[in-house]
Backbone of each chain as ProteinMPNN parsed JSONL, in Angstrom:
{"seq_chain_A": "MSNPVFERIQADITENPVVLFMKGTPMFPQCGFSARVVQILMHMGVKFKGVNVLEDPSLREGIKQFTNWPTIPQLYVKGEFVGGCDIVTEMFQSGELATLLDEKGVEHKPAAA", "coords_chain_A": {"N_chain_A": [[-41.161, 65.092, -26.634], [-39.417, 64.865, -28.857], [-36.949, 64.028, -29.142], [-34.876, 61.783, -30.78], [-33.608, 59.581, -29.59], [-35.08, 59.186, -27.233], [-37.458, 58.463, -28.429], [-36.779, 56.05, -29.571], [-36.207, 54.531, -27.294], [-38.706, 54.567, -26.07], [-40.153, 53.136, -27.993], [-38.897, 50.632, -27.82], [-39.554, 49.836, -25.16], [-42.252, 49.724, -25.336], [-42.836, 47.862, -27.277], [-41.72, 45.511, -26.375], [-42.247, 43.199, -23.778], [-40.505, 42.837, -21.567], [-37.634, 44.591, -20.942], [-34.182, 45.015, -20.749], [-31.938, 47.471, -20.217], [-28.594, 47.545, -20.634], [-25.035, 46.997, -19.923], [-23.148, 45.556, -22.335], [-24.102, 42.309, -23.633], [-26.837, 39.97, -23.084], [-25.635, 37.401, -23.253], [-22.949, 38.055, -23.016], [-22.326, 39.917, -20.682], [-20.949, 43.086, -19.732], [-20.447, 44.222, -17.327], [-20.56, 43.947, -13.838], [-22.932, 44.569, -12.477], [-24.911, 44.631, -14.432], [-24.674, 41.983, -15.217], [-25.642, 40.677, -12.977], [-28.386, 41.253, -12.937], [-29.182, 40.082, -15.352], [-28.677, 37.422, -14.698], [-30.591, 36.986, -12.693], [-32.986, 37.318, -14.152], [-32.718, 35.244, -16.011], [-32.577, 33.051, -14.329], [-35.162, 33.098, -13.381], [-36.463, 32.397, -15.629], [-37.419, 34.309, -17.41], [-38.337, 35.807, -20.423], [-36.547, 38.223, -22.149], [-35.616, 41.368, -23.673], [-32.396, 42.359, -24.305], [-30.725, 45.405, -24.27], [-27.898, 46.796, -25.485], [-26.174, 49.335, -24.161], [-23.639, 50.183, -24.573], [-23.11, 50.154, -27.211], [-23.931, 52.49, -28.281], [-23.369, 55.71, -27.684], [-25.2, 57.839, -27.437], [-27.49, 56.612, -26.661], [-26.677, 55.557, -24.259], [-26.373, 57.824, -22.639], [-28.896, 58.897, -23.057], [-30.772, 57.093, -21.964], [-30.421, 57.43, -19.274], [-31.385, 59.988, -18.825], [-33.994, 59.71, -19.757], [-35.179, 57.946, -17.925], [-34.634, 59.275, -15.629], [-32.559, 58.343, -13.99], [-29.459, 57.5, -12.728], [-27.775, 55.382, -13.353], [-26.749, 52.272, -14.951], [-27.452, 48.837, -15.013], [-30.928, 49.103, -16.23], [-34.166, 48.103, -15.634], [-37.106, 47.453, -17.408], [-40.538, 46.689, -17.261], [-43.317, 45.904, -19.081], [-43.379, 48.525, -20.088], [-42.885, 50.014, -17.839], [-40.663, 51.454, -15.5], [-38.756, 49.456, -13.426], [-36.479, 49.232, -11.786], [-32.97, 49.539, -10.817], [-29.977, 47.584, -10.44], [-29.776, 47.137, -7.586], [-32.432, 47.408, -6.619], [-33.822, 45.525, -8.153], [-32.541, 43.184, -7.312], [-33.205, 43.178, -4.563], [-35.995, 42.957, -4.797], [-36.216, 40.519, -6.057], [-35.226, 38.787, -4.102], [-37.113, 39.123, -2.088], [-39.352, 38.142, -3.226], [-41.043, 39.881, -4.446], [-40.577, 40.531, -7.088], [-41.42, 38.347, -8.605], [-44.149, 38.514, -8.017], [-44.761, 40.987, -9.177], [-44.255, 40.393, -11.897], [-46.238, 38.473, -12.313], [-48.527, 40.051, -11.92], [-48.275, 41.725, -14.09], [-48.645, 39.999, -16.094], [-46.504, 38.565, -17.178], [-44.714, 35.801, -18.273], [-43.059, 33.443, -16.194], [-40.781, 31.164, -14.574], [-41.985, 29.122, -11.868], [-41.14, 30.149, -8.558], [-38.392, 28.619, -6.949], [-38.944, 26.516, -4.213]], "CA_chain_A": [[-40.539, 63.815, -26.963], [-38.945, 64.872, -30.232], [-35.62, 63.45, -29.098], [-34.935, 60.468, -31.442], [-33.192, 58.525, -28.662], [-36.236, 58.923, -26.378], [-38.448, 57.747, -29.253], [-36.301, 54.675, -29.724], [-36.395, 53.876, -25.994], [-40.15, 54.389, -25.892], [-40.574, 52.043, -28.877], [-38.379, 49.385, -27.246], [-40.261, 49.407, -23.947], [-43.651, 49.501, -25.687], [-42.963, 46.668, -28.12], [-41.212, 44.324, -25.684], [-42.775, 43.171, -22.404], [-39.427, 43.003, -20.587], [-36.445, 45.126, -21.595], [-33.084, 45.367, -19.86], [-30.881, 48.316, -20.765], [-27.445, 46.991, -19.927], [-23.717, 47.106, -20.553], [-22.881, 44.247, -22.918], [-25.276, 41.562, -24.083], [-27.192, 38.929, -22.107], [-24.646, 36.322, -23.271], [-21.66, 38.604, -22.59], [-22.449, 41.186, -19.946], [-19.64, 43.706, -19.538], [-20.424, 44.916, -16.049], [-21.077, 43.033, -12.823], [-24.31, 44.899, -12.086], [-25.748, 44.145, -15.526], [-24.628, 40.522, -15.186], [-26.471, 40.169, -11.889], [-29.8, 41.332, -13.324], [-29.359, 39.036, -16.366], [-28.719, 36.15, -13.97], [-31.89, 36.891, -12.012], [-34.036, 37.109, -15.163], [-32.551, 33.905, -16.585], [-32.958, 32.121, -13.266], [-36.63, 33.098, -13.296], [-37.016, 31.976, -16.905], [-38.133, 35.435, -18.033], [-37.833, 36.216, -21.737], [-36.36, 39.677, -22.164], [-34.748, 41.933, -24.69], [-31.263, 43.102, -23.759], [-30.276, 46.496, -25.141], [-26.528, 47.12, -25.096], [-25.984, 50.792, -24.26], [-22.254, 50.487, -24.949], [-23.023, 50.263, -28.67], [-24.429, 53.775, -28.742], [-23.185, 56.694, -26.612], [-26.379, 58.686, -27.249], [-28.44, 55.795, -25.9], [-26.124, 55.409, -22.912], [-26.754, 59.037, -21.918], [-30.332, 59.121, -23.206], [-31.589, 56.259, -21.073], [-30.314, 58.014, -17.924], [-32.317, 61.135, -18.778], [-35.352, 59.211, -19.996], [-35.686, 57.339, -16.696], [-34.176, 60.049, -14.478], [-31.865, 57.334, -13.198], [-28.08, 57.79, -13.163], [-26.923, 54.216, -13.571], [-27.164, 51.159, -15.803], [-28.646, 48.477, -15.791], [-32.272, 49.569, -15.939], [-35.133, 47.088, -16.053], [-38.474, 47.886, -17.699], [-41.537, 45.639, -17.462], [-44.539, 46.468, -19.66], [-43.266, 49.973, -20.241], [-42.713, 50.708, -16.558], [-39.339, 51.288, -14.913], [-38.814, 48.689, -12.176], [-35.354, 49.621, -10.949], [-31.627, 49.131, -11.219], [-29.504, 46.318, -9.886], [-30.098, 46.981, -6.148], [-33.873, 47.234, -6.42], [-34.215, 44.241, -8.75], [-32.033, 42.133, -6.424], [-34.043, 43.187, -3.363], [-37.335, 42.473, -5.151], [-36.094, 39.094, -6.353], [-35.054, 38.068, -2.84], [-38.326, 39.188, -1.265], [-40.472, 37.555, -3.955], [-41.857, 40.937, -5.064], [-40.373, 40.554, -8.539], [-42.335, 37.331, -9.14], [-45.5, 39.076, -7.896], [-44.902, 42.034, -10.19], [-44.354, 39.751, -13.21], [-47.579, 37.883, -12.369], [-49.497, 41.148, -12.088], [-48.14, 42.295, -15.432], [-48.907, 38.943, -17.064], [-45.267, 38.106, -17.82], [-44.441, 34.414, -17.903], [-41.776, 33.095, -15.579], [-40.799, 29.883, -13.872], [-42.36, 29.277, -10.469], [-39.972, 30.286, -7.689], [-37.999, 27.385, -6.268], [-39.351, 26.608, -2.809]], "C_chain_A": [[-40.056, 63.79, -28.4], [-37.522, 64.32, -30.309], [-35.648, 62.031, -29.695], [-34.518, 59.323, -30.515], [-34.351, 58.159, -27.745], [-37.288, 58.13, -27.149], [-38.059, 56.278, -29.403], [-36.511, 53.899, -28.417], [-37.874, 53.573, -25.786], [-40.648, 53.224, -26.745], [-40.128, 50.695, -28.303], [-39.221, 48.912, -26.069], [-41.757, 49.218, -24.2], [-43.813, 48.165, -26.408], [-42.522, 45.389, -27.418], [-41.674, 44.326, -24.223], [-41.697, 43.409, -21.345], [-38.164, 43.448, -21.329], [-35.414, 45.462, -20.526], [-32.074, 46.21, -20.627], [-29.631, 47.993, -19.953], [-26.142, 47.285, -20.643], [-23.333, 45.721, -21.022], [-24.178, 43.597, -23.35], [-25.621, 40.516, -23.029], [-26.188, 37.773, -22.078], [-23.283, 36.795, -22.751], [-21.816, 39.949, -21.896], [-21.058, 41.764, -19.68], [-19.564, 44.519, -18.258], [-21.108, 43.997, -15.039], [-22.53, 43.287, -12.452], [-25.293, 44.425, -13.159], [-25.821, 42.617, -15.482], [-25.564, 39.979, -14.112], [-27.952, 40.182, -12.272], [-30.107, 40.283, -14.405], [-29.528, 37.679, -15.688], [-30.077, 35.943, -13.309], [-32.987, 36.578, -13.034], [-33.932, 35.702, -15.751], [-32.959, 32.839, -15.574], [-34.478, 31.994, -13.172], [-37.284, 32.671, -14.601], [-37.817, 33.062, -17.599], [-37.491, 35.726, -19.386], [-37.694, 37.731, -21.733], [-35.491, 40.098, -23.334], [-33.631, 42.69, -23.99], [-30.854, 44.176, -24.743], [-28.905, 46.94, -24.63], [-26.257, 48.614, -25.272], [-24.556, 51.15, -24.668], [-22.099, 50.637, -26.461], [-23.363, 51.663, -29.154], [-24.357, 54.809, -27.605], [-24.434, 57.559, -26.373], [-27.458, 57.933, -26.471], [-27.985, 55.683, -24.446], [-26.471, 56.634, -22.054], [-28.271, 59.213, -21.902], [-31.172, 58.332, -22.224], [-31.536, 56.814, -19.645], [-31.282, 59.176, -17.763], [-33.762, 60.659, -18.875], [-35.963, 58.718, -18.687], [-35.469, 58.248, -15.483], [-33.503, 59.109, -13.484], [-30.418, 57.338, -13.652], [-27.255, 56.58, -13.571], [-27.578, 53.19, -14.491], [-26.709, 49.904, -15.071], [-29.939, 49.154, -15.334], [-33.261, 48.551, -16.497], [-36.518, 47.71, -16.241], [-39.365, 46.66, -17.885], [-42.823, 46.312, -17.91], [-44.5, 48.0, -19.658], [-43.003, 50.737, -18.967], [-41.329, 50.421, -15.986], [-39.458, 50.575, -13.562], [-37.68, 49.083, -11.242], [-34.031, 49.233, -11.571], [-31.266, 47.851, -10.488], [-29.923, 46.111, -8.418], [-31.565, 46.659, -5.945], [-34.322, 45.879, -6.969], [-33.76, 43.088, -7.852], [-32.903, 42.027, -5.17], [-35.419, 42.584, -3.65], [-37.327, 40.982, -5.478], [-36.05, 38.314, -5.041], [-36.327, 38.044, -2.016], [-39.524, 38.537, -1.953], [-41.34, 38.59, -4.653], [-41.737, 40.963, -6.588], [-41.315, 39.548, -9.203], [-43.778, 37.859, -9.106], [-45.754, 40.122, -8.973], [-45.079, 41.42, -11.58], [-45.723, 39.107, -13.377], [-48.619, 38.95, -12.661], [-49.482, 41.695, -13.508], [-48.377, 41.24, -16.509], [-47.675, 38.495, -17.828], [-44.944, 36.701, -17.319], [-43.083, 34.262, -17.237], [-41.929, 31.757, -14.877], [-41.275, 30.112, -12.448], [-41.099, 29.337, -9.61], [-39.674, 28.952, -7.022], [-38.3, 27.531, -4.783], [-38.149, 26.419, -1.899]], "O_chain_A": [[-40.259, 62.797, -29.1], [-36.962, 64.165, -31.394], [-36.358, 61.165, -29.183], [-35.027, 58.21, -30.646], [-34.597, 56.98, -27.494], [-37.931, 57.236, -26.597], [-38.908, 55.387, -29.365], [-36.943, 52.746, -28.438], [-38.247, 52.471, -25.381], [-41.46, 52.419, -26.29], [-40.895, 49.732, -28.302], [-39.565, 47.733, -25.98], [-42.454, 48.622, -23.379], [-44.78, 47.436, -26.189], [-42.913, 44.295, -27.827], [-41.516, 45.321, -23.517], [-41.936, 44.092, -20.35], [-37.69, 42.76, -22.233], [-35.726, 46.109, -19.527], [-31.435, 45.733, -21.565], [-29.616, 48.151, -18.733], [-26.12, 47.747, -21.784], [-23.203, 44.804, -20.212], [-25.221, 44.247, -23.426], [-24.793, 40.204, -22.172], [-25.912, 37.221, -21.013], [-22.553, 36.028, -22.123], [-21.477, 40.992, -22.457], [-20.108, 41.022, -19.434], [-18.716, 45.401, -18.123], [-22.109, 43.352, -15.35], [-23.275, 42.355, -12.149], [-26.359, 43.891, -12.852], [-26.884, 42.03, -15.683], [-26.204, 38.946, -14.306], [-28.685, 39.24, -11.971], [-31.171, 39.664, -14.378], [-30.403, 36.892, -16.051], [-30.641, 34.85, -13.363], [-33.813, 35.692, -12.817], [-34.949, 35.042, -15.964], [-33.605, 31.85, -15.923], [-35.007, 30.912, -12.914], [-38.509, 32.588, -14.687], [-38.786, 32.771, -18.299], [-36.274, 35.873, -19.492], [-38.625, 38.442, -21.353], [-34.741, 39.305, -23.903], [-33.894, 43.569, -23.17], [-30.656, 43.894, -25.925], [-28.769, 47.399, -23.496], [-26.126, 49.099, -26.395], [-24.288, 52.284, -25.063], [-21.099, 51.17, -26.942], [-23.112, 51.993, -30.313], [-25.174, 54.789, -26.684], [-24.697, 57.966, -25.241], [-28.234, 58.528, -25.724], [-28.8, 55.711, -23.523], [-26.821, 56.494, -20.882], [-28.858, 59.616, -20.898], [-32.169, 58.836, -21.707], [-32.502, 56.68, -18.892], [-31.916, 59.339, -16.721], [-34.638, 61.149, -18.163], [-37.113, 59.025, -18.374], [-36.056, 58.018, -14.425], [-33.836, 59.088, -12.299], [-30.156, 57.192, -14.846], [-26.147, 56.735, -14.084], [-28.777, 53.235, -14.766], [-25.605, 49.925, -14.527], [-30.036, 49.693, -14.231], [-33.203, 48.184, -17.671], [-37.033, 48.398, -15.36], [-38.996, 45.712, -18.579], [-43.357, 47.179, -17.219], [-45.463, 48.666, -19.276], [-42.907, 51.964, -18.985], [-40.877, 49.275, -15.988], [-40.171, 51.034, -12.669], [-37.892, 49.25, -10.041], [-33.964, 48.686, -12.671], [-32.131, 47.133, -9.987], [-30.376, 45.026, -8.055], [-31.91, 45.748, -5.192], [-35.103, 45.172, -6.332], [-34.503, 42.127, -7.651], [-33.29, 40.931, -4.764], [-35.944, 41.804, -2.855], [-38.297, 40.271, -5.215], [-36.743, 37.309, -4.883], [-36.602, 37.065, -1.323], [-40.586, 38.391, -1.348], [-42.272, 38.232, -5.373], [-42.667, 41.361, -7.289], [-41.932, 39.845, -10.226], [-44.533, 37.67, -10.06], [-46.813, 40.146, -9.599], [-45.933, 41.854, -12.352], [-46.314, 39.179, -14.455], [-49.478, 38.784, -13.528], [-50.515, 42.076, -14.059], [-48.32, 41.544, -17.7], [-47.772, 38.091, -18.987], [-44.906, 36.444, -16.116], [-42.094, 34.865, -17.654], [-43.036, 31.284, -14.621], [-41.012, 31.166, -11.869], [-40.111, 28.661, -9.897], [-40.582, 28.245, -6.586], [-37.955, 28.539, -4.166], [-38.287, 26.462, -0.677]]}, "seq_chain_B": "MPMSAAEIEALIKASLPDAQVTVEDLRGDGDHYAATVVSAAFKGKSRVQQHQMVYAALQGRMGGALHALALQTSPPQD", "coords_chain_B": {"N_chain_B": [[-12.192, 62.057, -9.672], [-12.264, 60.152, -6.752], [-14.782, 59.803, -4.179], [-15.09, 60.524, -0.674], [-16.368, 58.527, 2.048], [-17.431, 60.142, 4.014], [-18.062, 62.491, 2.652], [-20.123, 61.599, 0.977], [-22.043, 60.906, 2.873], [-22.475, 63.434, 4.015], [-23.577, 64.893, 1.883], [-25.971, 63.517, 1.451], [-27.237, 63.913, 3.887], [-27.516, 66.643, 3.802], [-29.667, 67.094, 2.095], [-31.584, 65.407, 3.121], [-32.268, 65.874, 6.062], [-33.075, 64.456, 8.366], [-32.102, 61.976, 8.041], [-30.804, 58.713, 8.759], [-27.733, 57.649, 8.064], [-25.665, 55.198, 6.736], [-22.552, 54.557, 5.535], [-20.532, 52.438, 3.71], [-17.312, 51.591, 2.765], [-16.675, 49.468, 0.348], [-14.454, 48.176, -0.807], [-12.346, 49.529, 0.105], [-11.276, 51.33, -1.666], [-12.254, 53.797, -2.182], [-14.158, 53.972, -4.137], [-16.114, 52.09, -4.443], [-19.005, 51.797, -2.901], [-21.386, 51.023, -0.293], [-24.512, 52.067, 0.766], [-26.799, 52.694, 3.384], [-29.84, 54.181, 3.867], [-32.046, 55.726, 5.974], [-35.006, 57.371, 6.276], [-37.632, 59.559, 7.251], [-38.738, 60.925, 5.188], [-39.087, 59.14, 3.18], [-41.426, 57.842, 3.498], [-44.341, 56.386, 2.151], [-43.355, 56.498, -0.391], [-42.277, 54.983, -3.472], [-39.758, 52.398, -4.008], [-38.177, 53.113, -6.18], [-38.631, 55.886, -6.275], [-37.552, 56.591, -3.775], [-34.84, 55.969, -4.102], [-34.294, 57.73, -6.173], [-34.477, 60.135, -4.799], [-32.235, 60.029, -3.171], [-30.233, 59.95, -5.126], [-30.659, 62.454, -6.233], [-29.849, 64.02, -4.099], [-27.16, 63.569, -4.226], [-26.41, 65.074, -6.287], [-25.843, 64.613, -9.098], [-23.452, 63.254, -8.993], [-23.552, 60.541, -8.838], [-22.898, 57.782, -10.865], [-21.024, 59.234, -12.059], [-18.523, 60.719, -10.587], [-18.938, 58.978, -8.591], [-18.767, 55.722, -8.902], [-19.819, 53.258, -8.048], [-22.413, 52.712, -5.983], [-24.065, 50.917, -3.874], [-27.367, 50.837, -2.941], [-29.576, 50.97, -0.191], [-32.709, 51.733, 0.881], [-35.114, 53.007, 3.222], [-38.139, 53.886, 5.002], [-38.266, 54.929, 8.498], [-38.595, 52.206, 10.8], [-41.251, 51.564, 12.905]], "CA_chain_B": [[-11.797, 62.002, -8.254], [-13.169, 59.376, -5.894], [-15.376, 60.545, -3.065], [-14.957, 59.85, 0.618], [-17.635, 58.119, 2.655], [-17.943, 61.289, 4.767], [-18.672, 63.396, 1.674], [-21.39, 60.996, 0.551], [-22.959, 61.041, 3.994], [-22.794, 64.851, 4.184], [-24.472, 65.308, 0.803], [-27.292, 62.923, 1.677], [-27.842, 64.581, 5.051], [-27.843, 68.029, 3.456], [-31.023, 67.2, 1.563], [-32.504, 64.64, 3.957], [-31.63, 66.159, 7.355], [-33.393, 63.49, 9.429], [-31.693, 60.634, 7.609], [-29.728, 57.923, 9.354], [-26.962, 57.219, 6.896], [-24.485, 54.374, 6.976], [-21.826, 54.367, 4.282], [-19.452, 51.472, 3.879], [-16.402, 51.519, 1.626], [-16.652, 48.011, 0.197], [-13.145, 47.621, -1.151], [-11.298, 50.405, 0.613], [-10.647, 52.049, -2.776], [-12.925, 55.079, -2.377], [-14.891, 53.942, -5.403], [-17.225, 51.139, -4.377], [-19.637, 51.99, -1.612], [-22.755, 50.601, -0.038], [-25.114, 52.997, 1.716], [-28.148, 52.462, 3.876], [-30.415, 55.476, 4.219], [-33.365, 55.608, 6.591], [-35.519, 58.725, 6.469], [-39.096, 59.683, 7.267], [-39.148, 61.477, 3.891], [-39.341, 58.03, 2.249], [-42.75, 57.26, 3.748], [-45.31, 56.473, 1.064], [-42.685, 56.582, -1.689], [-41.813, 53.697, -4.007], [-38.303, 52.245, -3.922], [-37.561, 53.907, -7.243], [-38.661, 57.291, -5.837], [-36.614, 56.754, -2.654], [-33.479, 56.008, -4.652], [-34.146, 58.982, -6.937], [-34.245, 61.222, -3.843], [-30.83, 59.953, -2.754], [-29.424, 60.355, -6.278], [-30.781, 63.912, -6.349], [-29.009, 64.584, -3.034], [-25.76, 63.437, -4.635], [-26.198, 66.141, -7.284], [-25.233, 64.205, -10.366], [-22.178, 62.536, -8.855], [-23.788, 59.121, -9.062], [-22.669, 57.458, -12.271], [-19.868, 60.016, -12.495], [-17.464, 60.57, -9.589], [-19.273, 57.796, -7.806], [-19.032, 54.656, -9.854], [-20.655, 52.197, -7.519], [-23.006, 52.926, -4.668], [-25.212, 50.034, -3.67], [-28.256, 51.615, -2.077], [-30.757, 50.403, 0.455], [-33.427, 52.852, 1.503], [-36.402, 52.675, 3.825], [-38.602, 54.785, 6.059], [-37.972, 54.344, 9.809], [-39.536, 51.177, 11.26], [-41.66, 51.694, 14.314]], "C_chain_B": [[-12.773, 61.142, -7.458], [-13.7, 60.236, -4.755], [-15.148, 59.78, -1.77], [-16.342, 59.499, 1.154], [-18.266, 59.306, 3.389], [-18.632, 62.288, 3.841], [-20.042, 62.894, 1.238], [-22.437, 61.207, 1.639], [-23.408, 62.502, 4.147], [-23.787, 65.326, 3.119], [-25.887, 64.766, 1.026], [-27.992, 63.65, 2.827], [-28.223, 66.027, 4.751], [-29.235, 68.115, 2.856], [-32.041, 66.371, 2.33], [-31.995, 64.737, 5.404], [-31.919, 65.116, 8.44], [-32.771, 62.122, 9.162], [-30.63, 60.011, 8.506], [-28.991, 57.294, 8.183], [-25.783, 56.364, 7.346], [-23.807, 54.168, 5.634], [-20.648, 53.451, 4.544], [-18.612, 51.464, 2.611], [-16.078, 50.041, 1.411], [-15.267, 47.439, -0.057], [-12.002, 48.46, -0.61], [-10.606, 51.202, -0.489], [-11.306, 53.4, -3.056], [-13.773, 55.122, -3.632], [-16.098, 53.008, -5.383], [-17.831, 51.184, -2.982], [-20.979, 51.284, -1.524], [-23.321, 51.557, 1.001], [-26.502, 52.521, 2.115], [-28.67, 53.803, 4.345], [-31.82, 55.258, 4.756], [-33.861, 57.017, 6.864], [-37.039, 58.718, 6.424], [-39.607, 60.235, 5.932], [-39.486, 60.373, 2.888], [-40.743, 57.44, 2.42], [-43.68, 57.451, 2.553], [-44.693, 56.577, -0.32], [-42.287, 55.183, -2.158], [-40.297, 53.62, -3.867], [-37.597, 53.104, -4.959], [-37.519, 55.382, -6.823], [-37.664, 57.545, -4.698], [-35.173, 56.851, -3.172], [-33.257, 57.296, -5.441], [-33.879, 60.161, -5.997], [-32.788, 61.232, -3.38], [-29.915, 60.393, -3.905], [-29.469, 61.873, -6.457], [-29.888, 64.584, -5.313], [-27.53, 64.555, -3.438], [-25.424, 64.332, -5.833], [-25.402, 65.696, -8.508], [-23.922, 63.455, -10.237], [-22.331, 61.039, -9.113], [-23.658, 58.821, -10.543], [-21.503, 58.26, -12.837], [-18.722, 59.762, -11.532], [-17.675, 59.304, -8.766], [-19.637, 56.674, -8.754], [-20.049, 53.676, -9.286], [-21.124, 52.531, -6.115], [-24.229, 52.019, -4.582], [-26.102, 50.703, -2.627], [-29.334, 50.741, -1.463], [-31.436, 51.535, 1.172], [-34.693, 52.33, 2.164], [-36.83, 53.782, 4.773], [-38.283, 54.145, 7.412], [-39.025, 53.297, 10.179], [-39.957, 51.533, 12.669], [-43.044, 51.138, 14.561]], "O_chain_B": [[-13.98, 61.382, -7.49], [-13.123, 61.271, -4.419], [-15.029, 58.555, -1.766], [-17.348, 60.093, 0.765], [-19.487, 59.461, 3.389], [-19.66, 62.864, 4.196], [-20.998, 63.664, 1.143], [-23.562, 61.628, 1.369], [-24.587, 62.768, 4.38], [-24.721, 66.069, 3.419], [-26.873, 65.472, 0.815], [-29.181, 63.959, 2.75], [-29.138, 66.574, 5.367], [-29.931, 69.105, 3.076], [-33.243, 66.606, 2.206], [-31.371, 63.804, 5.91], [-31.099, 64.915, 9.335], [-32.905, 61.21, 9.979], [-29.694, 60.676, 8.951], [-29.555, 56.512, 7.418], [-25.008, 56.755, 8.22], [-24.422, 53.658, 4.697], [-19.87, 53.66, 5.475], [-19.145, 51.342, 1.508], [-15.32, 49.438, 2.17], [-14.941, 46.351, 0.416], [-10.832, 48.15, -0.834], [-9.495, 51.696, -0.298], [-10.972, 54.07, -4.033], [-14.075, 56.202, -4.139], [-16.997, 53.128, -6.216], [-17.256, 50.681, -2.017], [-21.619, 50.987, -2.534], [-22.672, 51.827, 2.011], [-27.27, 52.018, 1.295], [-28.018, 54.488, 5.133], [-32.675, 54.681, 4.084], [-33.222, 57.776, 7.593], [-37.651, 57.971, 5.662], [-40.771, 60.038, 5.583], [-40.105, 60.642, 1.858], [-41.194, 56.642, 1.598], [-43.789, 58.552, 2.012], [-45.406, 56.728, -1.312], [-41.997, 54.307, -1.344], [-39.631, 54.63, -3.639], [-36.577, 53.735, -4.683], [-36.498, 56.049, -6.992], [-37.011, 58.588, -4.662], [-34.397, 57.701, -2.736], [-32.177, 57.886, -5.392], [-33.143, 61.082, -6.351], [-32.183, 62.291, -3.216], [-28.943, 61.117, -3.689], [-28.464, 62.502, -6.788], [-29.245, 65.593, -5.603], [-26.752, 65.419, -3.034], [-24.294, 64.337, -6.322], [-24.417, 66.327, -8.892], [-23.333, 63.058, -11.242], [-21.396, 60.362, -9.541], [-24.234, 59.516, -11.379], [-21.047, 58.005, -13.951], [-18.031, 58.747, -11.622], [-16.729, 58.66, -8.315], [-20.717, 56.686, -9.346], [-21.017, 53.311, -9.953], [-20.327, 52.621, -5.182], [-25.284, 52.315, -5.142], [-25.632, 51.088, -1.556], [-29.924, 49.889, -2.127], [-30.818, 52.227, 1.982], [-35.273, 51.338, 1.724], [-35.996, 54.527, 5.287], [-38.051, 52.938, 7.474], [-40.21, 53.483, 9.902], [-39.114, 51.778, 13.532], [-43.531, 51.173, 15.692]]}, "name": "protein", "num_of_chains": 2, "seq": "MSNPVFERIQADITENPVVLFMKGTPMFPQCGFSARVVQILMHMGVKFKGVNVLEDPSLREGIKQFTNWPTIPQLYVKGEFVGGCDIVTEMFQSGELATLLDEKGVEHKPAAAMPMSAAEIEALIKASLPDAQVTVEDLRGDGDHYAATVVSAAFKGKSRVQQHQMVYAALQGRMGGALHALALQTSPPQD"}
């Protein structure tokens, strides 16, 4: 782990309970898949750090290698990779995302009945 | 170069021979696909691991030649 990009990613996911590596920022997502995950997190009232991979080409490539995952966005909760847009959407719809956040002790709004 | 749905299906089946693969070209532009993959190899694997197996089958094309492939994976239901 002497790769400085990997060290930066590791620090981000260690220091922040919920981190979304995305294209654009939470206020201005620049890709539909990133926007969808932002929407889900905001809908659930989850506080998260958005990391814009478009600002840094080495991060954009590095995060793919770090996670062994070819696409962006990538959601990390308490240092653990949860998934990309498809998995997060599926987990949100099935209620598994709320369960995971509870298990990890991350605050979120109760799901609307 | 965009990929055809048949190519995607062939690559997935080459590494997961038992897989039932459905590939749908979402916009008819050869660039935005949705795939459903059902394979016994997914049993006992997490969703992340299942998707990683499909990405491995696509040999690095995902995120490159293949811009958008919405994936749904599961072991066979019985």
